[in-house]
mmCIF file as Biopython writes it, N, C-alpha, C and O atoms, coordinates in Angstrom:
data_model
#
loop_
_atom_site.group_PDB
_atom_site.id
_atom_site.type_symbol
_atom_site.label_atom_id
_atom_site.label_alt_id
_atom_site.label_comp_id
_atom_site.label_asym_id
_atom_site.label_entity_id
_atom_site.label_seq_id
_atom_site.pdbx_PDB_ins_code
_atom_site.Cartn_x
_atom_site.Cartn_y
_atom_site.Cartn_z
_atom_site.occupancy
_atom_site.B_iso_or_equiv
_atom_site.auth_seq_id
_atom_site.auth_asym_id
_atom_site.pdbx_PDB_model_num
ATOM 1   N N  . PRO A ? 1  ? -66.479 -62.188 35.045 1.0 0.0 1  A 1 
ATOM 2   C CA . PRO A ? 1  ? -67.700 -62.921 35.474 1.0 0.0 1  A 1 
ATOM 3   C C  . PRO A ? 1  ? -69.010 -62.123 35.193 1.0 0.0 1  A 1 
ATOM 4   O O  . PRO A ? 1  ? -68.885 -61.037 34.626 1.0 0.0 1  A 1 
ATOM 5   N N  . CYS A ? 2  ? -70.117 -62.510 35.499 1.0 0.0 2  A 1 
ATOM 6   C CA . CYS A ? 2  ? -71.380 -62.148 35.351 1.0 0.0 2  A 1 
ATOM 7   C C  . CYS A ? 2  ? -72.333 -61.799 36.355 1.0 0.0 2  A 1 
ATOM 8   O O  . CYS A ? 2  ? -71.958 -61.545 37.499 1.0 0.0 2  A 1 
ATOM 9   N N  . SER A ? 3  ? -73.498 -61.766 36.033 1.0 0.0 3  A 1 
ATOM 10  C CA . SER A ? 3  ? -74.615 -61.718 36.835 1.0 0.0 3  A 1 
ATOM 11  C C  . SER A ? 3  ? -74.652 -63.410 37.123 1.0 0.0 3  A 1 
ATOM 12  O O  . SER A ? 3  ? -74.036 -64.247 36.464 1.0 0.0 3  A 1 
ATOM 13  N N  . PRO A ? 4  ? -75.715 -63.724 38.509 1.0 0.0 4  A 1 
ATOM 14  C CA . PRO A ? 4  ? -76.014 -65.213 38.449 1.0 0.0 4  A 1 
ATOM 15  C C  . PRO A ? 4  ? -77.208 -65.055 37.318 1.0 0.0 4  A 1 
ATOM 16  O O  . PRO A ? 4  ? -77.355 -66.047 36.604 1.0 0.0 4  A 1 
ATOM 17  N N  . ARG A ? 5  ? -77.997 -64.036 37.089 1.0 0.0 5  A 1 
ATOM 18  C CA . ARG A ? 5  ? -78.806 -64.942 36.114 1.0 0.0 5  A 1 
ATOM 19  C C  . ARG A ? 5  ? -77.999 -65.128 34.606 1.0 0.0 5  A 1 
ATOM 20  O O  . ARG A ? 5  ? -78.004 -66.232 34.064 1.0 0.0 5  A 1 
ATOM 21  N N  . GLN A ? 6  ? -77.343 -64.016 34.012 1.0 0.0 6  A 1 
ATOM 22  C CA . GLN A ? 6  ? -76.829 -64.382 32.936 1.0 0.0 6  A 1 
ATOM 23  C C  . GLN A ? 6  ? -75.834 -65.582 32.648 1.0 0.0 6  A 1 
ATOM 24  O O  . GLN A ? 6  ? -75.560 -65.989 31.519 1.0 0.0 6  A 1 
ATOM 25  N N  . ALA A ? 7  ? -75.387 -66.036 33.716 1.0 0.0 7  A 1 
ATOM 26  C CA . ALA A ? 7  ? -74.843 -67.441 33.626 1.0 0.0 7  A 1 
ATOM 27  C C  . ALA A ? 7  ? -75.797 -68.544 33.640 1.0 0.0 7  A 1 
ATOM 28  O O  . ALA A ? 7  ? -75.406 -69.635 33.225 1.0 0.0 7  A 1 
ATOM 29  N N  . PHE A ? 8  ? -77.066 -68.405 34.084 1.0 0.0 8  A 1 
ATOM 30  C CA . PHE A ? 8  ? -77.637 -69.173 34.583 1.0 0.0 8  A 1 
ATOM 31  C C  . PHE A ? 8  ? -78.356 -69.503 32.891 1.0 0.0 8  A 1 
ATOM 32  O O  . PHE A ? 8  ? -78.514 -70.651 32.473 1.0 0.0 8  A 1 
ATOM 33  N N  . PHE A ? 9  ? -78.662 -68.459 32.223 1.0 0.0 9  A 1 
ATOM 34  C CA . PHE A ? 9  ? -79.250 -68.922 31.168 1.0 0.0 9  A 1 
ATOM 35  C C  . PHE A ? 9  ? -78.274 -68.666 29.834 1.0 0.0 9  A 1 
ATOM 36  O O  . PHE A ? 9  ? -78.754 -68.262 28.775 1.0 0.0 9  A 1 
ATOM 37  N N  . ALA A ? 10 ? -77.548 -68.809 29.922 1.0 0.0 10 A 1 
ATOM 38  C CA . ALA A ? 10 ? -76.053 -68.522 28.940 1.0 0.0 10 A 1 
ATOM 39  C C  . ALA A ? 10 ? -76.037 -70.114 28.395 1.0 0.0 10 A 1 
ATOM 40  O O  . ALA A ? 10 ? -76.626 -71.037 28.957 1.0 0.0 10 A 1 
ATOM 41  N N  . PRO A ? 11 ? -75.250 -70.222 27.202 1.0 0.0 11 A 1 
ATOM 42  C CA . PRO A ? 11 ? -75.343 -71.386 26.894 1.0 0.0 11 A 1 
ATOM 43  C C  . PRO A ? 11 ? -74.068 -72.376 27.632 1.0 0.0 11 A 1 
ATOM 44  O O  . PRO A ? 11 ? -72.959 -71.968 27.979 1.0 0.0 11 A 1 
ATOM 45  N N  . THR A ? 12 ? -74.455 -73.393 27.715 1.0 0.0 12 A 1 
ATOM 46  C CA . THR A ? 12 ? -73.299 -74.019 28.820 1.0 0.0 12 A 1 
ATOM 47  C C  . THR A ? 12 ? -72.721 -75.271 28.189 1.0 0.0 12 A 1 
ATOM 48  O O  . THR A ? 12 ? -72.858 -75.724 27.053 1.0 0.0 12 A 1 
ATOM 49  N N  . GLU A ? 13 ? -72.006 -75.723 29.284 1.0 0.0 13 A 1 
ATOM 50  C CA . GLU A ? 13 ? -71.403 -77.066 28.750 1.0 0.0 13 A 1 
ATOM 51  C C  . GLU A ? 13 ? -70.737 -77.833 29.858 1.0 0.0 13 A 1 
ATOM 52  O O  . GLU A ? 13 ? -69.795 -77.319 30.462 1.0 0.0 13 A 1 
ATOM 53  N N  . THR A ? 14 ? -71.208 -79.133 30.182 1.0 0.0 14 A 1 
ATOM 54  C CA . THR A ? 14 ? -70.725 -79.562 31.360 1.0 0.0 14 A 1 
ATOM 55  C C  . THR A ? 14 ? -69.208 -80.393 31.029 1.0 0.0 14 A 1 
ATOM 56  O O  . THR A ? 14 ? -69.000 -81.128 30.064 1.0 0.0 14 A 1 
ATOM 57  N N  . LEU A ? 15 ? -68.091 -79.989 32.292 1.0 0.0 15 A 1 
ATOM 58  C CA . LEU A ? 15 ? -67.195 -80.048 32.127 1.0 0.0 15 A 1 
ATOM 59  C C  . LEU A ? 15 ? -66.728 -80.964 33.544 1.0 0.0 15 A 1 
ATOM 60  O O  . LEU A ? 15 ? -67.243 -80.775 34.646 1.0 0.0 15 A 1 
ATOM 61  N N  . ALA A ? 16 ? -65.543 -82.087 33.241 1.0 0.0 16 A 1 
ATOM 62  C CA . ALA A ? 16 ? -65.275 -82.629 34.814 1.0 0.0 16 A 1 
ATOM 63  C C  . ALA A ? 16 ? -64.559 -81.210 35.410 1.0 0.0 16 A 1 
ATOM 64  O O  . ALA A ? 16 ? -64.243 -80.234 34.729 1.0 0.0 16 A 1 
ATOM 65  N N  . ILE A ? 17 ? -64.384 -81.381 36.948 1.0 0.0 17 A 1 
ATOM 66  C CA . ILE A ? 17 ? -64.107 -80.220 37.691 1.0 0.0 17 A 1 
ATOM 67  C C  . ILE A ? 17 ? -62.683 -79.965 37.933 1.0 0.0 17 A 1 
ATOM 68  O O  . ILE A ? 17 ? -62.222 -79.097 38.675 1.0 0.0 17 A 1 
ATOM 69  N N  . GLU A ? 18 ? -61.813 -81.114 36.980 1.0 0.0 18 A 1 
ATOM 70  C CA . GLU A ? 18 ? -60.085 -80.814 36.593 1.0 0.0 18 A 1 
ATOM 71  C C  . GLU A ? 18 ? -59.740 -79.517 35.273 1.0 0.0 18 A 1 
ATOM 72  O O  . GLU A ? 18 ? -58.704 -78.946 34.932 1.0 0.0 18 A 1 
ATOM 73  N N  . LYS A ? 19 ? -61.257 -79.437 34.775 1.0 0.0 19 A 1 
ATOM 74  C CA . LYS A ? 19 ? -61.017 -78.943 33.228 1.0 0.0 19 A 1 
ATOM 75  C C  . LYS A ? 19 ? -61.886 -77.348 33.751 1.0 0.0 19 A 1 
ATOM 76  O O  . LYS A ? 19 ? -61.979 -76.476 32.888 1.0 0.0 19 A 1 
ATOM 77  N N  . THR A ? 20 ? -62.326 -77.141 34.804 1.0 0.0 20 A 1 
ATOM 78  C CA . THR A ? 20 ? -62.824 -76.034 34.662 1.0 0.0 20 A 1 
ATOM 79  C C  . THR A ? 20 ? -62.092 -74.571 35.413 1.0 0.0 20 A 1 
ATOM 80  O O  . THR A ? 20 ? -62.652 -73.490 35.594 1.0 0.0 20 A 1 
ATOM 81  N N  . PRO A ? 21 ? -60.696 -74.948 35.758 1.0 0.0 21 A 1 
ATOM 82  C CA . PRO A ? 21 ? -60.056 -73.430 36.089 1.0 0.0 21 A 1 
ATOM 83  C C  . PRO A ? 21 ? -60.147 -71.951 35.383 1.0 0.0 21 A 1 
ATOM 84  O O  . PRO A ? 21 ? -59.679 -72.013 34.246 1.0 0.0 21 A 1 
ATOM 85  N N  . GLY A ? 22 ? -60.526 -70.882 35.664 1.0 0.0 22 A 1 
ATOM 86  C CA . GLY A ? 22 ? -60.514 -70.031 34.732 1.0 0.0 22 A 1 
ATOM 87  C C  . GLY A ? 22 ? -62.014 -69.842 34.165 1.0 0.0 22 A 1 
ATOM 88  O O  . GLY A ? 22 ? -62.326 -68.872 33.474 1.0 0.0 22 A 1 
ATOM 89  N N  . LYS A ? 23 ? -62.849 -70.802 34.503 1.0 0.0 23 A 1 
ATOM 90  C CA . LYS A ? 23 ? -64.117 -70.832 33.794 1.0 0.0 23 A 1 
ATOM 91  C C  . LYS A ? 23 ? -65.145 -70.249 34.532 1.0 0.0 23 A 1 
ATOM 92  O O  . LYS A ? 23 ? -65.015 -70.143 35.751 1.0 0.0 23 A 1 
ATOM 93  N N  . ILE A ? 24 ? -66.592 -69.684 33.715 1.0 0.0 24 A 1 
ATOM 94  C CA . ILE A ? 24 ? -67.320 -69.171 34.566 1.0 0.0 24 A 1 
ATOM 95  C C  . ILE A ? 24 ? -68.368 -70.535 34.883 1.0 0.0 24 A 1 
ATOM 96  O O  . ILE A ? 24 ? -68.619 -71.482 34.138 1.0 0.0 24 A 1 
ATOM 97  N N  . SER A ? 25 ? -68.895 -70.232 36.349 1.0 0.0 25 A 1 
ATOM 98  C CA . SER A ? 25 ? -69.567 -71.451 36.823 1.0 0.0 25 A 1 
ATOM 99  C C  . SER A ? 25 ? -71.480 -71.082 36.454 1.0 0.0 25 A 1 
ATOM 100 O O  . SER A ? 25 ? -72.079 -70.115 36.925 1.0 0.0 25 A 1 
ATOM 101 N N  . ALA A ? 26 ? -71.957 -71.894 35.742 1.0 0.0 26 A 1 
ATOM 102 C CA . ALA A ? 26 ? -73.583 -71.676 35.328 1.0 0.0 26 A 1 
ATOM 103 C C  . ALA A ? 26 ? -74.585 -72.512 36.480 1.0 0.0 26 A 1 
ATOM 104 O O  . ALA A ? 26 ? -75.782 -72.709 36.275 1.0 0.0 26 A 1 
ATOM 105 N N  . GLU A ? 27 ? -74.049 -72.839 37.393 1.0 0.0 27 A 1 
ATOM 106 C CA . GLU A ? 27 ? -74.952 -73.811 38.253 1.0 0.0 27 A 1 
ATOM 107 C C  . GLU A ? 27 ? -74.141 -73.487 39.906 1.0 0.0 27 A 1 
ATOM 108 O O  . GLU A ? 27 ? -73.015 -72.990 39.937 1.0 0.0 27 A 1 
ATOM 109 N N  . THR A ? 28 ? -74.766 -73.785 40.964 1.0 0.0 28 A 1 
ATOM 110 C CA . THR A ? 28 ? -74.559 -73.548 42.481 1.0 0.0 28 A 1 
ATOM 111 C C  . THR A ? 28 ? -73.759 -74.744 42.612 1.0 0.0 28 A 1 
ATOM 112 O O  . THR A ? 28 ? -74.243 -75.689 41.990 1.0 0.0 28 A 1 
ATOM 113 N N  . VAL A ? 29 ? -72.460 -75.052 43.354 1.0 0.0 29 A 1 
ATOM 114 C CA . VAL A ? 29 ? -72.142 -76.277 43.814 1.0 0.0 29 A 1 
ATOM 115 C C  . VAL A ? 29 ? -71.867 -75.977 45.866 1.0 0.0 29 A 1 
ATOM 116 O O  . VAL A ? 29 ? -71.217 -75.239 46.607 1.0 0.0 29 A 1 
ATOM 117 N N  . ALA A ? 30 ? -72.838 -77.089 45.957 1.0 0.0 30 A 1 
ATOM 118 C CA . ALA A ? 30 ? -72.960 -77.062 47.341 1.0 0.0 30 A 1 
ATOM 119 C C  . ALA A ? 30 ? -72.446 -78.323 48.148 1.0 0.0 30 A 1 
ATOM 120 O O  . ALA A ? 30 ? -73.357 -78.940 48.700 1.0 0.0 30 A 1 
ATOM 121 N N  . PRO A ? 31 ? -71.256 -78.798 48.318 1.0 0.0 31 A 1 
ATOM 122 C CA . PRO A ? 31 ? -71.481 -79.830 48.928 1.0 0.0 31 A 1 
ATOM 123 C C  . PRO A ? 31 ? -72.072 -80.139 50.331 1.0 0.0 31 A 1 
ATOM 124 O O  . PRO A ? 31 ? -71.900 -79.254 51.169 1.0 0.0 31 A 1 
ATOM 125 N N  . TYR A ? 32 ? -72.643 -81.093 50.662 1.0 0.0 32 A 1 
ATOM 126 C CA . TYR A ? 32 ? -73.203 -81.611 51.984 1.0 0.0 32 A 1 
ATOM 127 C C  . TYR A ? 32 ? -72.217 -82.911 52.310 1.0 0.0 32 A 1 
ATOM 128 O O  . TYR A ? 32 ? -71.546 -83.705 51.651 1.0 0.0 32 A 1 
ATOM 129 N N  . PRO A ? 33 ? -72.566 -82.630 53.926 1.0 0.0 33 A 1 
ATOM 130 C CA . PRO A ? 33 ? -72.204 -81.319 54.752 1.0 0.0 33 A 1 
ATOM 131 C C  . PRO A ? 33 ? -71.389 -80.566 54.478 1.0 0.0 33 A 1 
ATOM 132 O O  . PRO A ? 33 ? -70.577 -81.077 53.707 1.0 0.0 33 A 1 
ATOM 133 N N  . PRO A ? 34 ? -71.095 -79.191 54.812 1.0 0.0 34 A 1 
ATOM 134 C CA . PRO A ? 34 ? -72.196 -78.557 55.220 1.0 0.0 34 A 1 
ATOM 135 C C  . PRO A ? 34 ? -73.553 -77.708 54.600 1.0 0.0 34 A 1 
ATOM 136 O O  . PRO A ? 34 ? -74.319 -76.926 55.161 1.0 0.0 34 A 1 
ATOM 137 N N  . GLY A ? 35 ? -73.501 -78.240 53.124 1.0 0.0 35 A 1 
ATOM 138 C CA . GLY A ? 35 ? -74.399 -77.453 52.567 1.0 0.0 35 A 1 
ATOM 139 C C  . GLY A ? 35 ? -74.019 -75.881 52.147 1.0 0.0 35 A 1 
ATOM 140 O O  . GLY A ? 35 ? -74.824 -75.138 51.585 1.0 0.0 35 A 1 
ATOM 141 N N  . ILE A ? 36 ? -72.927 -75.573 52.441 1.0 0.0 36 A 1 
ATOM 142 C CA . ILE A ? 36 ? -72.992 -74.122 51.983 1.0 0.0 36 A 1 
ATOM 143 C C  . ILE A ? 36 ? -72.129 -73.818 50.592 1.0 0.0 36 A 1 
ATOM 144 O O  . ILE A ? 36 ? -70.960 -74.112 50.339 1.0 0.0 36 A 1 
ATOM 145 N N  . PRO A ? 37 ? -72.954 -73.238 49.912 1.0 0.0 37 A 1 
ATOM 146 C CA . PRO A ? 37 ? -72.460 -72.775 48.550 1.0 0.0 37 A 1 
ATOM 147 C C  . PRO A ? 37 ? -70.630 -72.576 48.552 1.0 0.0 37 A 1 
ATOM 148 O O  . PRO A ? 37 ? -69.922 -71.824 49.221 1.0 0.0 37 A 1 
ATOM 149 N N  . ILE A ? 38 ? -70.309 -73.523 47.582 1.0 0.0 38 A 1 
ATOM 150 C CA . ILE A ? 38 ? -68.530 -72.960 47.566 1.0 0.0 38 A 1 
ATOM 151 C C  . ILE A ? 38 ? -68.562 -72.155 46.171 1.0 0.0 38 A 1 
ATOM 152 O O  . ILE A ? 38 ? -68.035 -71.044 46.116 1.0 0.0 38 A 1 
ATOM 153 N N  . ILE A ? 39 ? -69.182 -72.723 45.050 1.0 0.0 39 A 1 
ATOM 154 C CA . ILE A ? 39 ? -69.457 -71.816 43.717 1.0 0.0 39 A 1 
ATOM 155 C C  . ILE A ? 39 ? -70.678 -71.379 43.602 1.0 0.0 39 A 1 
ATOM 156 O O  . ILE A ? 39 ? -71.619 -71.875 44.222 1.0 0.0 39 A 1 
ATOM 157 N N  . ILE A ? 40 ? -70.784 -70.336 42.738 1.0 0.0 40 A 1 
ATOM 158 C CA . ILE A ? 40 ? -72.356 -69.659 42.567 1.0 0.0 40 A 1 
ATOM 159 C C  . ILE A ? 40 ? -72.475 -69.358 41.143 1.0 0.0 40 A 1 
ATOM 160 O O  . ILE A ? 40 ? -71.454 -68.928 40.608 1.0 0.0 40 A 1 
ATOM 161 N N  . PRO A ? 41 ? -73.540 -69.501 40.409 1.0 0.0 41 A 1 
ATOM 162 C CA . PRO A ? 41 ? -73.088 -69.297 39.202 1.0 0.0 41 A 1 
ATOM 163 C C  . PRO A ? 41 ? -72.767 -67.524 38.876 1.0 0.0 41 A 1 
ATOM 164 O O  . PRO A ? 41 ? -73.191 -66.568 39.526 1.0 0.0 41 A 1 
ATOM 165 N N  . GLY A ? 42 ? -71.848 -67.512 37.610 1.0 0.0 42 A 1 
ATOM 166 C CA . GLY A ? 42 ? -71.069 -66.249 37.313 1.0 0.0 42 A 1 
ATOM 167 C C  . GLY A ? 42 ? -70.429 -66.100 37.912 1.0 0.0 42 A 1 
ATOM 168 O O  . GLY A ? 42 ? -70.327 -64.894 38.138 1.0 0.0 42 A 1 
ATOM 169 N N  . GLU A ? 43 ? -69.567 -66.859 38.613 1.0 0.0 43 A 1 
ATOM 170 C CA . GLU A ? 43 ? -68.612 -67.031 39.481 1.0 0.0 43 A 1 
ATOM 171 C C  . GLU A ? 43 ? -67.611 -67.691 38.937 1.0 0.0 43 A 1 
ATOM 172 O O  . GLU A ? 43 ? -67.778 -68.864 38.603 1.0 0.0 43 A 1 
ATOM 173 N N  . ARG A ? 44 ? -66.165 -66.928 38.718 1.0 0.0 44 A 1 
ATOM 174 C CA . ARG A ? 44 ? -65.160 -67.531 37.922 1.0 0.0 44 A 1 
ATOM 175 C C  . ARG A ? 44 ? -64.384 -68.606 38.768 1.0 0.0 44 A 1 
ATOM 176 O O  . ARG A ? 44 ? -63.955 -68.103 39.806 1.0 0.0 44 A 1 
ATOM 177 N N  . ILE A ? 45 ? -64.136 -69.689 38.656 1.0 0.0 45 A 1 
ATOM 178 C CA . ILE A ? 45 ? -63.707 -71.194 39.120 1.0 0.0 45 A 1 
ATOM 179 C C  . ILE A ? 45 ? -62.292 -70.671 39.012 1.0 0.0 45 A 1 
ATOM 180 O O  . ILE A ? 45 ? -61.725 -70.198 38.027 1.0 0.0 45 A 1 
ATOM 181 N N  . GLU A ? 46 ? -61.650 -70.943 40.783 1.0 0.0 46 A 1 
ATOM 182 C CA . GLU A ? 46 ? -60.421 -71.008 40.859 1.0 0.0 46 A 1 
ATOM 183 C C  . GLU A ? 46 ? -59.781 -72.025 40.986 1.0 0.0 46 A 1 
ATOM 184 O O  . GLU A ? 46 ? -60.490 -73.029 40.910 1.0 0.0 46 A 1 
ATOM 185 N N  . GLN A ? 47 ? -58.250 -72.301 41.225 1.0 0.0 47 A 1 
ATOM 186 C CA . GLN A ? 47 ? -57.822 -73.445 40.965 1.0 0.0 47 A 1 
ATOM 187 C C  . GLN A ? 47 ? -58.064 -73.817 42.826 1.0 0.0 47 A 1 
ATOM 188 O O  . GLN A ? 47 ? -58.284 -74.965 43.211 1.0 0.0 47 A 1 
ATOM 189 N N  . GLY A ? 48 ? -57.993 -72.921 43.544 1.0 0.0 48 A 1 
ATOM 190 C CA . GLY A ? 48 ? -58.149 -73.236 45.187 1.0 0.0 48 A 1 
ATOM 191 C C  . GLY A ? 48 ? -59.587 -74.130 45.258 1.0 0.0 48 A 1 
ATOM 192 O O  . GLY A ? 48 ? -59.733 -75.290 45.643 1.0 0.0 48 A 1 
ATOM 193 N N  . THR A ? 49 ? -60.347 -73.409 44.876 1.0 0.0 49 A 1 
ATOM 194 C CA . THR A ? 49 ? -61.478 -74.156 44.880 1.0 0.0 49 A 1 
ATOM 195 C C  . THR A ? 49 ? -61.800 -75.408 44.627 1.0 0.0 49 A 1 
ATOM 196 O O  . THR A ? 49 ? -62.636 -76.179 45.099 1.0 0.0 49 A 1 
ATOM 197 N N  . ILE A ? 50 ? -60.936 -75.487 43.742 1.0 0.0 50 A 1 
ATOM 198 C CA . ILE A ? 50 ? -61.222 -77.140 42.823 1.0 0.0 50 A 1 
ATOM 199 C C  . ILE A ? 50 ? -60.422 -78.066 43.784 1.0 0.0 50 A 1 
ATOM 200 O O  . ILE A ? 50 ? -60.964 -79.124 44.105 1.0 0.0 50 A 1 
ATOM 201 N N  . GLU A ? 51 ? -59.209 -77.781 44.267 1.0 0.0 51 A 1 
ATOM 202 C CA . GLU A ? 51 ? -58.873 -78.511 45.116 1.0 0.0 51 A 1 
ATOM 203 C C  . GLU A ? 51 ? -59.489 -78.259 46.455 1.0 0.0 51 A 1 
ATOM 204 O O  . GLU A ? 51 ? -58.618 -78.711 47.198 1.0 0.0 51 A 1 
ATOM 205 N N  . TYR A ? 52 ? -60.429 -77.828 47.208 1.0 0.0 52 A 1 
ATOM 206 C CA . TYR A ? 52 ? -60.902 -77.754 47.923 1.0 0.0 52 A 1 
ATOM 207 C C  . TYR A ? 52 ? -62.301 -78.957 47.651 1.0 0.0 52 A 1 
ATOM 208 O O  . TYR A ? 52 ? -62.392 -79.938 48.388 1.0 0.0 52 A 1 
ATOM 209 N N  . LEU A ? 53 ? -63.048 -78.774 46.818 1.0 0.0 53 A 1 
ATOM 210 C CA . LEU A ? 53 ? -63.979 -79.677 46.594 1.0 0.0 53 A 1 
ATOM 211 C C  . LEU A ? 53 ? -63.312 -81.253 45.872 1.0 0.0 53 A 1 
ATOM 212 O O  . LEU A ? 53 ? -64.041 -82.238 45.755 1.0 0.0 53 A 1 
ATOM 213 N N  . GLN A ? 54 ? -62.166 -81.260 45.535 1.0 0.0 54 A 1 
ATOM 214 C CA . GLN A ? 54 ? -61.641 -82.740 45.493 1.0 0.0 54 A 1 
ATOM 215 C C  . GLN A ? 54 ? -61.428 -83.225 46.738 1.0 0.0 54 A 1 
ATOM 216 O O  . GLN A ? 54 ? -61.546 -84.421 47.004 1.0 0.0 54 A 1 
ATOM 217 N N  . LYS A ? 55 ? -61.055 -82.203 47.701 1.0 0.0 55 A 1 
ATOM 218 C CA . LYS A ? 55 ? -61.231 -82.940 49.150 1.0 0.0 55 A 1 
ATOM 219 C C  . LYS A ? 55 ? -62.113 -83.331 49.977 1.0 0.0 55 A 1 
ATOM 220 O O  . LYS A ? 55 ? -61.925 -84.054 50.955 1.0 0.0 55 A 1 
ATOM 221 N N  . VAL A ? 56 ? -63.109 -82.864 49.609 1.0 0.0 56 A 1 
ATOM 222 C CA . VAL A ? 56 ? -64.277 -82.841 51.005 1.0 0.0 56 A 1 
ATOM 223 C C  . VAL A ? 56 ? -65.125 -84.223 49.831 1.0 0.0 56 A 1 
ATOM 224 O O  . VAL A ? 56 ? -66.168 -84.775 50.181 1.0 0.0 56 A 1 
#
């Protein structure tokens, strides 16, 4: 992982959530409700997080 600043300013690509396990997030993901961030920039995306997001 890297800092949120590094992730935000790094080159990025847009992918379907199913194709992101092990990738580093460049954006915040916060489903609403409740609006609490699940993924933040610089965080490695895990399979469990993807499964949670697919359920909400």
